[in-house]
N, C-alpha and C positions, 0 to 999 in steps of 0.2 A: 404075743397078746399085749394090747395096750393096758397101761395102768388104769385102775379105776379107784376113785375116791368117793366116799360118802360124807356129806356135810349134814350134820344134824342141827336142829334149831329148838329154841324154847317155845316158839309159837308158830302157828300157821301164817300169821301176818309176816313174820320175819322170813319164813321160807319163801313166800310169794314175792316179797320185796327182792330177795336174792335172785329169784327166778327172772324177774324183770331185768336186773342188772346183767346177769349172765347172758340173757338174750341179746341185749345191746352190745355186749362184748363179743358176740358170736362164738361163744365157747361150746364145746361138744358136751352136752349135759341133758338130763331129764329130771323132772320132778317125780319122785317115787314115794310109795309108802315107806315110812321109816322101818328098817329091819328091827324086829322086836329083840333080837340078840344084843343090840347096842343101846336102845333107848325106848322108853315109853312116854317120853316128855311131850313130843309133838308128833302128829300123824304123818307129817311130810318131811322129806329130806331131798337133797340134790345128789344125784349120781353124776359125777364128772369123769369123763374119759380122756385119756391121753395126757394127763397132767400129774405132777407130783405135789405132795403136800407143801413143799417149799415154794411152789409157784402159786398155789391157791391162797395161802395166808396173806401175802402182800395185796392180792386182788381184793380180798375181803376187807382188810384194814383200810386200804385206799378208798374203797367205796362204802365204808361204814356199814358193812354187813354184819349184823349181830347173830353170830352162829354159836352153837353150843360146843360141838366137837367136830374134829375132822378125822376120818378113819381111812386107812389104806386097806383095800380088799386084797386078801391073799387067797388064791385059789389052791385048794388041796385035793387029794384024791377023794376025800369024803365030802367035799363041798366048798364052802367059803369060810374064811376067818377074817375078822375085822381087827386091825391093829390100830389102836388109838395113837394119834400123832401128838408129839410133845408141844 
């Protein structure tokens, strides 16, 4: 299974700006409702597939993407767990 990362944002504007940049970079992602288990701040997050947090952070920094947090999704027998990246 490919790795999956969730990026959360402080605002819808930031999430949509990140979406535009990720489209330009042709990354495997989608705009999703923010999982309530990790944030109630903004209604949207990016779900990124096939990348690690160590790859995502430099892309965000280089493109001045203002994100809140980055989470690695861990799949368990009971569902999903979100591990916050340092």
